[in-house]
C-alpha positions as CSV (number, residue, x, y, z in Angstrom):
1,M,-8.9,-11.5,-22.4
2,M,-10.3,-8.1,-23.4
3,P,-7.7,-6.4,-25.7
4,G,-8.6,-6.8,-29.3
5,T,-12.4,-7.0,-29.0
6,T,-12.6,-4.0,-26.6
7,F,-9.9,-1.5,-27.6
8,L,-9.3,-2.0,-31.3
9,P,-12.9,-1.0,-32.4
10,K,-12.6,2.3,-30.6
11,A,-9.3,3.6,-31.9
12,G,-7.7,1.1,-34.2
13,T,-4.1,-0.3,-34.0
14,L,-2.2,3.0,-33.9
15,G,-4.8,4.9,-31.9
16,T,-5.0,2.1,-29.3
17,T,-1.2,2.0,-28.9
18,I,-1.0,5.8,-28.5
19,A,-3.8,5.7,-26.0
20,M,-2.1,3.0,-24.0
21,I,1.2,4.8,-23.9
22,I,-0.5,8.1,-22.9
23,G,-2.4,6.2,-20.1
24,A,0.9,4.6,-18.9
25,L,2.7,8.0,-18.8
26,I,-0.2,9.4,-16.7
27,M,0.1,6.5,-14.4
28,V,3.8,7.0,-14.0
29,V,3.1,10.7,-13.0
30,I,0.6,9.5,-10.4
31,A,3.0,6.8,-9.2
32,F,5.5,9.5,-8.1
33,S,3.0,10.6,-5.5
34,Y,2.7,7.0,-4.2
35,S,6.5,6.7,-3.9
36,Y,6.5,9.9,-1.8
37,M,3.5,9.0,0.5
38,I,4.4,5.3,1.3
39,P,7.3,6.2,3.6
40,K,5.2,9.0,5.2
41,C,2.2,6.7,5.9
42,P,3.5,3.1,5.8
43,K,0.3,1.5,6.9
44,A,-2.1,-0.9,5.3
45,G,-4.9,0.9,3.5
46,G,-2.8,2.9,1.1
47,E,-4.8,5.7,-0.4
48,F,-7.4,5.5,2.4
49,T,-4.6,6.0,4.9
50,F,-3.1,8.9,3.0
51,A,-6.5,10.6,2.7
52,R,-7.3,10.2,6.4
53,A,-3.9,11.6,7.5
54,C,-4.2,14.7,5.3
55,F,-8.0,15.4,4.9
56,G,-9.8,13.6,7.8
57,D,-12.3,10.9,8.2
58,N,-15.0,12.0,5.7
59,H,-12.5,12.1,2.8
60,A,-10.9,8.9,3.9
61,F,-14.3,7.0,3.8
62,V,-15.1,8.3,0.3
63,C,-11.7,7.3,-0.9
64,G,-11.8,3.9,0.8
65,W,-15.3,3.1,-0.3
66,F,-14.7,3.7,-4.0
67,L,-11.3,2.2,-3.9
68,A,-12.8,-1.0,-2.5
69,L,-15.1,-1.0,-5.5
70,A,-12.1,-0.8,-7.9
71,Y,-10.3,-3.7,-6.2
72,V,-13.1,-6.1,-5.4
73,A,-14.7,-5.9,-8.9
74,N,-11.6,-7.3,-10.5
75,V,-11.5,-10.5,-8.4
76,P,-14.6,-12.2,-9.8
77,M,-14.0,-10.7,-13.3
78,N,-10.6,-12.5,-13.4
79,C,-12.2,-15.7,-12.1
80,T,-14.7,-15.8,-15.0
81,A,-11.9,-15.2,-17.4
82,L,-10.7,-18.7,-16.6
83,G,-13.9,-20.2,-17.9
84,L,-13.8,-18.2,-21.1
85,M,-10.2,-19.3,-21.7
86,T,-11.0,-23.0,-21.2
87,R,-13.7,-22.7,-23.9
88,K,-10.9,-22.1,-26.5
89,L,-8.0,-24.1,-25.0
90,F,-9.8,-27.1,-23.7
91,F,-12.7,-27.3,-26.1
92,G,-15.3,-26.2,-23.5
93,V,-14.6,-29.0,-21.1
94,F,-16.1,-26.9,-18.3
95,Q,-19.2,-26.0,-20.3
96,F,-21.6,-28.5,-18.7
97,G,-24.7,-28.0,-16.7
98,K,-26.1,-24.9,-18.4
99,L,-28.1,-23.0,-15.8
100,Y,-29.4,-19.7,-17.4
101,Q,-28.4,-16.6,-19.3
102,V,-27.6,-13.1,-17.9
103,A,-27.5,-10.3,-20.5
104,G,-27.0,-12.8,-23.2
105,Y,-24.1,-14.6,-21.5
106,D,-24.5,-18.3,-20.8
107,I,-23.9,-19.4,-17.2
108,W,-22.4,-22.9,-16.9
109,L,-22.2,-24.9,-13.7
110,G,-18.8,-26.3,-14.7
111,E,-17.3,-22.8,-15.1
112,I,-18.8,-21.7,-11.8
113,L,-17.1,-24.7,-10.0
114,L,-13.8,-23.9,-11.7
115,S,-13.9,-20.3,-10.6
116,L,-14.8,-21.1,-7.1
117,A,-12.1,-23.8,-6.8
118,V,-9.4,-21.4,-8.0
119,L,-10.7,-18.6,-5.8
120,T,-10.7,-20.9,-2.7
121,L,-7.1,-22.0,-3.4
122,I,-5.8,-18.5,-3.8
123,T,-7.6,-17.5,-0.6
124,Y,-5.7,-20.2,1.2
125,F,-2.4,-18.8,0.0
126,S,-3.4,-15.3,0.8
127,I,-4.3,-16.2,4.4
128,H,-0.9,-17.8,4.8
129,G,0.9,-14.4,4.4
130,V,2.6,-12.3,1.8
131,K,5.8,-14.3,1.9
132,K,4.1,-17.5,0.5
133,A,1.8,-15.4,-1.7
134,G,4.7,-13.3,-2.9
135,W,6.6,-16.5,-3.9
136,I,3.7,-17.6,-6.0
137,Q,3.3,-14.1,-7.5
138,T,7.0,-14.1,-8.5
139,V,6.8,-17.5,-10.2
140,M,3.6,-16.4,-12.0
141,A,5.1,-13.1,-13.0
142,V,8.2,-14.7,-14.5
143,S,6.1,-17.2,-16.3
144,L,3.9,-14.5,-17.7
145,A,6.8,-12.3,-18.9
146,S,8.5,-15.4,-20.5
147,A,5.3,-16.5,-22.3
148,F,4.6,-13.0,-23.4
149,A,8.1,-12.6,-24.9
150,I,7.7,-15.9,-26.8
151,I,4.4,-14.8,-28.3
152,V,5.7,-11.4,-29.4
153,V,8.9,-12.7,-30.9
154,S,7.1,-15.6,-32.7
155,A,4.4,-13.2,-34.0
156,I,7.1,-10.9,-35.5
157,F,8.7,-13.7,-37.4
158,S,5.6,-15.6,-38.3
159,P,5.0,-15.8,-42.1
160,V,1.4,-14.9,-41.6
161,T,2.3,-11.5,-40.0
162,S,2.2,-8.5,-42.3
163,W,2.5,-4.8,-41.3
164,S,-0.2,-4.0,-43.9
165,N,-2.6,-6.0,-41.7
166,L,-2.5,-3.3,-39.1
167,S,-4.6,-1.0,-41.3
168,P,-7.0,0.7,-40.6
169,F,-4.9,2.5,-38.0
170,W,-7.6,4.6,-36.4
171,G,-10.6,2.2,-36.0
172,P,-12.9,0.3,-38.3
173,M,-16.0,2.6,-37.8
174,R,-14.2,5.9,-38.5
175,A,-15.9,6.7,-41.8
176,A,-19.3,5.4,-40.7
177,T,-19.5,7.5,-37.6
178,N,-17.2,10.3,-38.5
179,R,-15.5,10.2,-35.1
180,D,-12.2,12.0,-35.1
181,V,-8.9,10.5,-33.9
182,L,-8.9,12.3,-30.6
183,Q,-12.3,10.8,-29.6
184,G,-11.1,7.3,-30.2
185,V,-7.9,7.8,-28.3
186,L,-9.6,9.6,-25.4
187,A,-12.2,6.8,-25.1
188,I,-9.3,4.4,-24.3
189,V,-7.4,6.8,-22.1
190,A,-10.5,7.2,-20.0
191,V,-10.3,3.6,-18.8
192,A,-6.6,3.8,-17.9
193,P,-7.6,3.8,-14.1
194,W,-9.1,0.4,-14.8
195,A,-6.5,-0.9,-17.2
196,Y,-3.5,0.0,-15.0
197,V,-5.1,-0.5,-11.5
198,G,-2.8,-2.9,-9.7
199,F,0.5,-1.0,-9.3
200,D,-1.2,1.0,-6.6
201,T,-1.9,-2.1,-4.5
202,I,1.7,-2.0,-3.2
203,P,0.9,0.4,-0.4
204,Q,-1.9,-1.8,0.8
205,T,0.7,-4.2,2.2
206,A,3.1,-1.5,3.4
207,E,3.1,-3.1,6.9
208,E,4.2,-6.4,5.5
209,F,6.6,-6.0,2.6
210,N,10.3,-6.5,3.4
211,F,12.2,-4.4,1.0
212,P,13.5,-0.8,1.1
213,V,10.8,1.8,0.3
214,K,13.2,3.4,-2.1
215,K,12.5,0.5,-4.5
216,V,8.7,1.2,-4.5
217,N,8.9,3.8,-7.3
218,F,11.0,1.5,-9.5
219,I,8.7,-1.5,-9.0
220,M,5.6,0.6,-9.8
221,I,7.1,2.0,-13.0
222,V,8.2,-1.4,-14.2
223,A,4.6,-2.8,-13.5
224,I,3.1,0.1,-15.5
225,A,5.5,-0.3,-18.4
226,F,4.9,-4.0,-18.5
227,G,1.2,-3.6,-18.5
228,C,1.4,-1.0,-21.3
229,A,3.6,-3.4,-23.4
230,V,1.2,-6.4,-22.8
231,Y,-1.9,-4.3,-23.8
232,S,-0.3,-2.8,-26.9
233,C,1.3,-6.0,-28.2
234,N,-1.9,-8.0,-27.7
235,N,-3.8,-5.6,-29.8
236,L,-1.1,-5.5,-32.5
237,V,-0.8,-9.3,-32.6
238,T,-4.6,-9.5,-32.9
239,A,-4.6,-7.2,-35.9
240,A,-1.5,-8.7,-37.5
241,A,-3.2,-12.1,-37.9
242,S,-5.6,-11.2,-40.6
243,P,-5.7,-8.9,-43.7
244,D,-8.9,-7.5,-42.4
245,W,-8.8,-7.4,-38.6
246,T,-12.1,-5.5,-38.4
247,D,-13.9,-8.5,-39.7
248,F,-11.6,-10.9,-37.7
249,I,-12.5,-9.5,-34.3
250,Q,-16.2,-9.7,-35.1
251,K,-16.0,-13.4,-35.9
252,H,-14.2,-14.5,-32.8
253,D,-15.3,-14.2,-29.1
254,W,-11.7,-14.4,-28.1
255,A,-9.9,-12.5,-30.8
256,V,-6.4,-12.6,-29.2
257,G,-6.5,-16.4,-28.9
258,A,-7.7,-16.8,-32.4
259,A,-5.0,-14.5,-33.7
260,V,-2.2,-16.3,-31.8
261,E,-3.5,-19.7,-33.1
262,A,-3.5,-18.3,-36.7
263,L,0.1,-17.0,-36.3
264,M,1.7,-19.8,-34.3
265,G,-0.7,-22.8,-34.4
266,K,-1.6,-24.9,-31.3
267,P,1.8,-24.4,-29.6
268,G,1.2,-20.7,-29.6
269,L,-2.2,-21.1,-28.1
270,I,-0.7,-23.2,-25.3
271,V,1.9,-20.5,-24.6
272,L,-0.9,-17.9,-24.6
273,G,-2.9,-20.0,-22.2
274,I,0.1,-20.1,-19.8
275,A,0.5,-16.4,-20.1
276,I,-3.2,-15.6,-19.5
277,S,-3.5,-18.1,-16.7
278,C,-0.5,-16.5,-14.9
279,A,-2.0,-13.0,-15.5
280,I,-5.4,-14.1,-14.2
281,L,-4.0,-15.9,-11.1
282,T,-1.7,-13.0,-10.2
283,G,-4.6,-10.6,-10.7
284,I,-6.9,-12.6,-8.4
285,L,-4.2,-12.9,-5.7
286,G,-3.1,-9.3,-6.0
287,F,-6.6,-7.8,-5.8
288,L,-7.7,-10.2,-3.1
289,T,-4.7,-9.1,-1.0
290,A,-5.2,-5.4,-1.7
291,T,-9.0,-5.5,-0.9
292,S,-8.5,-7.4,2.3
293,R,-5.8,-5.0,3.5
294,L,-8.0,-2.0,2.7
295,L,-10.9,-3.5,4.6
296,F,-8.5,-4.4,7.4
297,S,-7.4,-0.8,7.7
298,M,-10.9,0.6,7.5
299,G,-12.0,-1.8,10.2
300,R,-9.0,-1.0,12.4
301,D,-9.8,2.7,12.1
302,G,-13.5,2.2,13.0
303,F,-15.1,2.9,9.6
304,I,-16.5,-0.6,9.2
305,P,-17.0,-3.4,11.8
306,A,-13.8,-4.2,13.8
307,W,-14.3,-7.8,12.8
308,F,-12.5,-7.0,9.5
309,A,-9.4,-6.0,11.5
310,D,-8.9,-9.4,13.2
311,V,-5.5,-10.9,12.5
312,H,-4.7,-14.6,12.2
313,P,-2.8,-15.6,15.4
314,R,-0.3,-17.6,13.4
315,Y,0.0,-16.0,10.0
316,Q,-0.6,-12.4,11.1
317,T,-2.9,-11.7,8.1
318,P,-6.4,-10.2,8.2
319,H,-8.0,-13.6,7.6
320,K,-11.5,-12.6,8.2
321,A,-11.3,-9.7,5.7
322,I,-9.8,-12.2,3.2
323,I,-12.6,-14.7,3.8
324,F,-15.2,-11.9,3.3
325,C,-13.6,-11.0,0.0
326,L,-13.9,-14.7,-1.0
327,V,-17.6,-14.8,-0.1
328,V,-18.4,-11.6,-2.0
329,S,-16.3,-12.6,-5.1
330,A,-17.9,-16.0,-5.1
331,F,-21.2,-14.4,-6.3
332,G,-19.5,-13.1,-9.5
333,P,-19.4,-16.3,-11.6
334,F,-23.2,-16.6,-11.1
335,F,-23.8,-13.3,-13.0
336,G,-21.5,-13.8,-15.9
337,R,-18.9,-11.6,-17.7
338,T,-21.4,-9.2,-19.3
339,A,-23.0,-8.1,-16.0
340,L,-19.7,-8.1,-14.3
341,G,-18.4,-5.9,-17.1
342,W,-20.8,-3.2,-16.0
343,F,-19.4,-3.4,-12.5
344,V,-15.8,-3.3,-13.7
345,D,-16.5,-0.3,-16.0
346,M,-17.7,1.8,-13.1
347,S,-14.7,0.6,-11.0
348,A,-12.5,2.9,-13.2
349,I,-14.2,5.7,-11.2
350,G,-12.9,4.1,-7.9
351,G,-9.4,4.0,-9.3
352,A,-9.5,7.6,-10.4
353,I,-10.7,8.7,-7.0
354,G,-7.9,6.7,-5.3
355,F,-5.3,8.2,-7.6
356,G,-6.7,11.7,-7.0
357,Y,-6.6,11.5,-3.3
358,T,-3.1,10.1,-3.3
359,C,-1.8,13.0,-5.4
360,A,-3.7,15.5,-3.3
361,S,-2.3,13.9,-0.1
362,C,1.2,14.2,-1.6
363,L,0.8,17.9,-2.3
364,A,-0.8,18.6,1.1
365,T,2.0,16.7,2.9
366,I,4.7,18.6,1.1
367,R,3.0,21.9,2.1
368,Q,2.4,20.8,5.7
369,R,6.1,19.8,6.1
370,N,7.3,23.0,4.5
371,E,9.2,21.0,1.9
372,L,8.0,22.9,-1.2
373,E,11.5,24.1,-2.0
374,Q,13.1,20.7,-1.4
375,H,10.4,18.8,-3.3
376,R,9.2,21.3,-5.9
377,R,9.4,18.8,-8.7
378,M,7.4,16.2,-6.7
379,A,4.8,18.9,-5.9
380,T,4.5,19.5,-9.7
381,W,3.9,15.8,-10.4
382,A,1.3,15.7,-7.6
383,L,-0.6,18.7,-9.1
384,L,-0.5,17.1,-12.5
385,G,-1.8,13.8,-11.0
386,I,-4.7,15.7,-9.5
387,V,-5.6,17.2,-12.9
388,F,-5.3,13.9,-14.6
389,S,-7.5,12.1,-12.0
390,L,-10.2,14.8,-12.4
391,G,-9.9,14.4,-16.1
392,F,-10.6,10.7,-15.9
393,C,-13.7,11.4,-13.8
394,V,-15.0,13.9,-16.3
395,L,-14.4,11.6,-19.3
396,L,-16.2,8.7,-17.5
397,L,-19.1,10.7,-16.0
398,V,-20.1,13.5,-18.4
399,P,-22.6,12.2,-21.0
400,G,-21.5,12.5,-24.6
401,L,-17.8,12.5,-23.9
402,P,-15.5,9.6,-25.0
403,G,-15.3,6.9,-22.4
404,C,-18.6,7.8,-20.7
405,L,-20.2,5.0,-18.7
406,G,-23.1,3.1,-20.1
407,T,-26.5,3.3,-18.4
408,P,-26.2,0.0,-16.4
409,S,-22.8,1.2,-15.0
410,Y,-24.3,4.6,-14.1
411,I,-27.1,2.9,-12.2
412,M,-24.7,0.6,-10.4
413,L,-22.5,3.5,-9.5
414,L,-25.4,5.4,-8.1
415,V,-26.5,2.3,-6.0
416,W,-22.9,1.9,-4.7
417,S,-22.7,5.6,-3.7
418,L,-26.1,5.4,-1.9
419,M,-25.0,2.3,-0.1
420,G,-21.8,4.1,1.0
421,A,-23.7,7.1,2.3
422,I,-26.2,5.0,4.3
423,F,-23.4,2.8,5.7
424,Y,-21.4,5.8,6.8
425,L,-24.3,7.7,8.4
426,I,-25.7,4.7,10.3
427,Y,-22.5,2.8,11.3
428,G,-19.2,4.5,10.5
429,N,-19.7,7.9,12.2
430,T,-21.2,6.4,15.4
431,K,-18.5,3.7,15.6
432,R,-15.6,6.1,15.3
433,K,-17.0,8.4,17.9
434,T,-17.3,5.5,20.3
435,M,-13.7,4.4,19.7
436,H,-12.6,8.0,20.2
437,N,-14.4,8.3,23.6
438,Q,-12.8,5.0,24.7
439,K,-9.3,6.0,23.8
440,T,-6.9,6.0,26.7
441,D,-4.8,9.1,27.5
442,E,-1.3,8.8,26.2
443,I,1.9,9.3,28.1
444,A,5.6,9.5,27.0
445,I,8.8,8.4,28.7
446,L,12.0,10.1,27.7
447,M,15.2,8.3,28.6
448,A,17.7,11.0,29.7
449,A,19.7,9.3,32.5
450,G,22.9,8.3,30.6
451,L,26.4,9.7,31.1
452,G,26.8,10.6,27.4
453,S,30.5,9.4,27.5
454,R,30.8,9.2,23.7
455,M,29.9,12.9,23.4
456,K,32.8,14.2,25.5
457,P,34.0,16.9,26.0
458,L,30.5,18.4,25.4
459,T,28.9,16.3,28.1
460,D,31.5,17.2,30.7
461,T,29.4,20.2,31.5
462,T,26.0,19.5,29.8
463,A,23.7,16.5,29.9
464,K,23.7,15.0,26.4
465,P,19.9,15.5,25.8
466,L,20.5,19.2,26.5
467,V,23.3,19.7,23.9
468,Q,22.0,22.1,21.3
469,V,21.6,21.8,17.5
470,R,20.9,25.1,15.8
471,G,20.2,26.7,19.2
472,T,17.7,24.1,20.3
473,P,18.4,21.3,22.9
474,L,18.0,17.9,21.4
475,I,15.4,16.9,24.0
476,E,13.2,19.9,23.1
477,T,12.8,18.7,19.5
478,V,11.3,15.5,21.0
479,L,9.1,17.4,23.3
480,A,7.8,19.6,20.4
481,A,6.8,16.4,18.5
482,L,5.0,15.0,21.6
483,K,3.3,18.3,22.3
484,R,2.0,18.5,18.7
485,R,0.5,15.1,19.2
486,G,-1.2,16.2,22.4
487,V,0.4,13.7,24.8
488,K,-1.1,14.0,28.2
489,D,2.0,13.6,30.5
490,I,5.7,13.3,29.7
491,Y,8.0,11.7,32.2
492,I,11.8,12.4,31.8
493,V,13.9,9.8,33.5
494,T,17.0,11.6,34.7
495,G,20.3,10.5,36.2
496,Y,23.5,12.3,35.1
497,K,23.3,16.1,35.8
498,A,19.6,15.7,36.7
499,E,19.3,19.2,38.0
500,Q,19.8,20.6,34.5
501,F,16.4,19.2,33.4
502,E,14.5,21.1,36.1
503,P,13.8,24.2,33.9
504,L,11.8,22.0,31.5
505,T,9.2,21.5,34.2
506,A,8.6,25.2,34.3
507,K,8.6,25.6,30.5
508,Y,6.3,22.6,29.9
509,E,3.3,22.1,32.3
510,N,2.9,18.4,31.5
511,V,6.6,17.5,32.0
512,H,7.6,15.5,35.1
513,L,11.0,14.4,36.2
514,V,11.6,10.9,37.6
515,H,15.2,10.2,39.0
516,N,17.0,7.0,38.3
517,A,19.4,6.8,41.3
518,E,21.3,3.8,39.8
519,Y,22.0,5.4,36.4
520,A,25.8,5.0,36.9
521,T,25.7,1.3,37.7
522,K,22.8,-0.2,35.7
523,N,21.9,0.1,32.0
524,N,18.7,1.7,30.7
525,I,16.5,-1.3,31.8
526,N,16.5,0.4,35.2
527,S,15.3,3.7,33.7
528,V,12.2,1.9,32.4
529,A,11.8,0.1,35.7
530,V,11.5,3.3,37.7
531,V,8.5,4.4,35.6
532,A,6.9,1.0,35.1
533,D,3.9,2.0,37.2
534,K,3.2,4.9,34.8
535,M,3.1,2.5,31.8
536,R,0.5,0.1,33.1
537,E,-2.5,2.4,32.6
538,H,-1.8,4.2,29.4
539,D,-0.8,4.0,25.8
540,C,2.8,4.9,26.0
541,F,5.7,6.4,23.9
542,I,9.2,5.4,25.0
543,C,11.8,7.8,23.4
544,E,15.5,8.4,23.7
545,A,16.1,12.0,24.7
546,D,19.2,12.5,22.6
547,L,17.3,12.6,19.3
548,Y,17.0,15.4,16.8
549,V,13.4,15.4,15.4
550,S,13.4,17.5,12.3
551,N,9.7,16.7,11.5
552,P,7.6,17.7,14.5
553,G,4.5,16.3,12.9
554,L,6.0,12.8,12.7
555,L,4.4,11.6,15.9
556,A,1.0,13.0,15.0
557,R,0.3,10.0,12.7
558,D,-2.0,7.1,13.7
559,F,-0.4,4.3,15.6
560,D,-2.9,1.5,15.4
561,S,-0.5,-1.2,16.6
562,S,2.4,-1.2,19.1
563,G,5.8,-0.9,17.4
564,Y,9.0,0.9,16.8
565,L,9.9,3.6,14.3
566,G,12.7,2.5,12.1
567,K,14.8,3.3,9.1
568,M,15.5,0.8,6.3
569,V,19.2,0.2,5.8
570,S,20.6,-1.7,2.9
571,G,23.5,-4.0,3.6
572,F,25.0,-4.8,7.0
573,S,24.3,-2.7,10.0
574,S,26.1,-3.1,13.4
575,D,23.4,-1.0,15.1
576,W,20.2,-2.1,16.8
577,V,17.9,-3.6,14.2
578,F,14.5,-5.3,13.7
579,E,14.0,-8.5,11.8
580,T,10.4,-8.9,10.5
581,E,8.2,-11.5,9.0
582,N,4.8,-10.8,7.5
583,G,5.1,-7.3,8.8
584,R,5.7,-8.3,12.4
585,I,8.9,-7.9,14.3
586,T,10.5,-11.2,15.2
587,R,13.8,-10.0,16.6
588,V,15.1,-6.9,18.3
589,G,18.8,-6.8,18.7
590,K,22.3,-5.8,17.4
591,C,23.4,-6.4,13.9
592,G,21.5,-7.3,10.8
593,T,21.5,-7.1,7.0
594,D,18.9,-5.3,4.8
595,C,16.6,-4.5,7.7
596,Y,15.1,-1.7,9.7
597,N,17.4,0.1,12.2
598,M,16.1,1.4,15.5
599,V,15.8,5.2,15.8
600,G,15.0,5.5,19.5
601,V,11.2,6.0,19.4
602,S,8.6,3.3,20.1
603,Y,4.9,3.3,20.8
604,F,2.9,0.7,22.9
605,R,-0.8,0.3,23.3
606,Q,-1.8,0.0,27.0
607,P,-2.0,-3.9,27.2
608,D,1.4,-4.1,25.5
609,A,2.9,-1.3,27.7
610,A,1.6,-3.1,30.8
611,M,3.2,-6.4,29.6
612,I,6.6,-4.7,29.1
613,A,6.3,-2.9,32.4
614,D,5.7,-6.2,34.2
615,A,8.5,-8.0,32.4
616,V,11.0,-5.2,33.0
617,S,10.1,-5.0,36.7
618,S,10.8,-8.7,37.0
619,Y,14.0,-8.9,34.9
620,V,15.6,-5.8,36.6
621,L,15.8,-7.8,39.8
622,D,18.1,-10.3,38.2
623,P,21.8,-9.3,38.6
624,D,22.5,-10.9,35.2
625,W,20.2,-8.3,33.6
626,A,21.7,-5.2,35.3
627,Q,23.7,-4.2,32.2
628,K,20.9,-5.1,29.7
629,F,18.9,-2.7,27.6
630,W,15.1,-2.5,28.1
631,D,14.9,-3.5,24.4
632,D,16.4,-6.9,25.3
633,V,13.2,-7.5,27.3
634,V,11.1,-6.7,24.3
635,D,13.2,-9.1,22.2
636,V,12.2,-11.9,24.7
637,L,8.5,-10.9,24.5
638,V,8.3,-10.8,20.7
639,K,9.4,-14.4,20.6
640,K,6.5,-15.3,22.8
641,E,3.3,-13.2,22.7
642,L,4.1,-9.5,22.0
643,S,3.1,-8.4,18.5
644,L,4.9,-5.4,17.1
645,V,5.3,-3.6,13.8
646,V,7.8,-1.2,12.3
647,Y,6.7,2.3,11.3
648,P,9.3,3.4,8.6
649,I,10.5,7.0,8.5
650,D,12.8,9.0,6.3
651,D,16.5,9.4,7.1
652,L,16.3,13.0,8.4
653,D,13.0,12.7,10.3
654,I,14.8,11.5,13.4
655,V,18.6,11.5,14.0
656,E,20.1,10.0,17.1
657,C,23.2,11.9,18.3
658,D,25.6,9.7,20.2
659,T,28.9,11.4,19.3
660,V,30.4,14.7,18.4
661,E,30.8,13.4,14.9
662,D,27.1,12.6,14.8
663,L,26.4,16.3,15.7
664,K,28.7,17.6,13.0
665,R,27.2,15.2,10.4
666,L,23.7,16.3,11.4
667,E,24.6,20.0,11.1
668,A,26.0,19.4,7.6
669,Q,22.9,17.5,6.5
670,L,20.5,20.2,7.8
671,L,22.6,22.8,6.0
672,S,22.4,20.9,2.7
673,H,18.6,20.6,3.0
């Protein structure tokens, strides 16, 4: 709704196009950091989660608080756009029951009811999960792209269109105010965090989307490029409709609609209405989903009331956070677009802060993982992203610079900041300390009883977990990761060549050996059964011991839900896999297509660990289960009451070594990296 009347007066046709392209290129640079961080922190919360993992709670709260502003401000603004559009398309059919004015904007009862009805409907779909919402988003996105293409092509071939109409290229007020070209361009570049906010909502649903994380970067770049094309073409179409576009945009409240009608007639206006309706609805749904997932993550981590982290028992969505967003957004239509515009203007600061923290987290993660040589180019992009994000803040906050916020937006930004500070001091800090004090001690169980038959002849003399890679036994790479996390007690379940593990108890003071006497006749369900009593009282890791963990900091992450670590594999896999729906595991078993593969590490909160311990203790008594895996028990439970998620990891973070060929392949991969 805003291109034409908002951007053209600042920089003209050419200046606006250049500014939009510059803004898009900056967003692409920033998007690289998102594509790096999402696999490292694949949790709801996105930028908030990144900041907490790299810089701690204080930075995470600042990032989350201002990012929530950037997201939630766009929901009511999109709702009110529906009323404005109907004024032109449907002759103001919803302009009935005039109530009052806010900052010169008329507030109509009919438009309020329209906004609330649409918002309620979208909330319904959002609660029903990303699968249903994603289907709606896809239909809307295709419709938007198709309608946009029709408008652009029709405008190009319209007899009314003339390239000469695009003049003046640098803005109508250039001579009167003597602003230079750079100022006009920078004034639009400054609002790029607002204009392009949306691509960054992808990581908010990182626990729910069901596609390879490698596609994330491509999806974000396509979204940014499409946004740039829509903004630029809307401005050019608006200018092309009249020999004097400077006068044209002053005469029309909705300049884009008036321009399309002039170029294409009523049919063009209908097509534009379809395009804008799709853009508005996808915007509401996308920002509602992103805001609710951010609040869910902050509630789950104790920064705001835990009420926000409640998950719907059927749809597995943060329904209370979604309803909260509905209630807050419902106030928007009562204030009108002018007042909401002040709120949206300052939301660009929230976007810039989120972008900056993501890029800083990317750079910090690369340094922490000692991957600077391997990811030098990514580190460069991250550093540039930090510089650009700081530049946005400077342009928006420093008086006198292009893009500086107006006085109402400044006041609202100050109020929002004070609210955040008070909220954090009174509630957030106390709540997180309470949660930390109540946290149960963690233990780990390492499965090391197997015969290692597939790794003969190495296992003729050495237990498989003790086979070395680069001079380090496989099991000690797992122990190093658990030690870095600070796990209280580690229980190694031994069987074959049990005596070879005894030196580990002297080397690691918190390592204990538990012998599985039936290792040769029963499968690993029995290994879990012999330590079931340990699992009932603690949060618990269960790990295969024949793993090579190349990233010892991998297990230091936050595990807010029970689940498995997994690698996304495209195509068919004959290995153990996880099938998921709405971010939750629905099947654990052999064989699958385009799904996460098991890597041998799982984490269970105490209630879930106790549930598994009880079930294993029962099933192991059944002779038909003697040759089953303990994961088969989990498969039974996830189909009933056990809720698990997948924590995605990179290919080389954890490598399971079952055969001599696996060892050789691992050595080659490590050498190449």
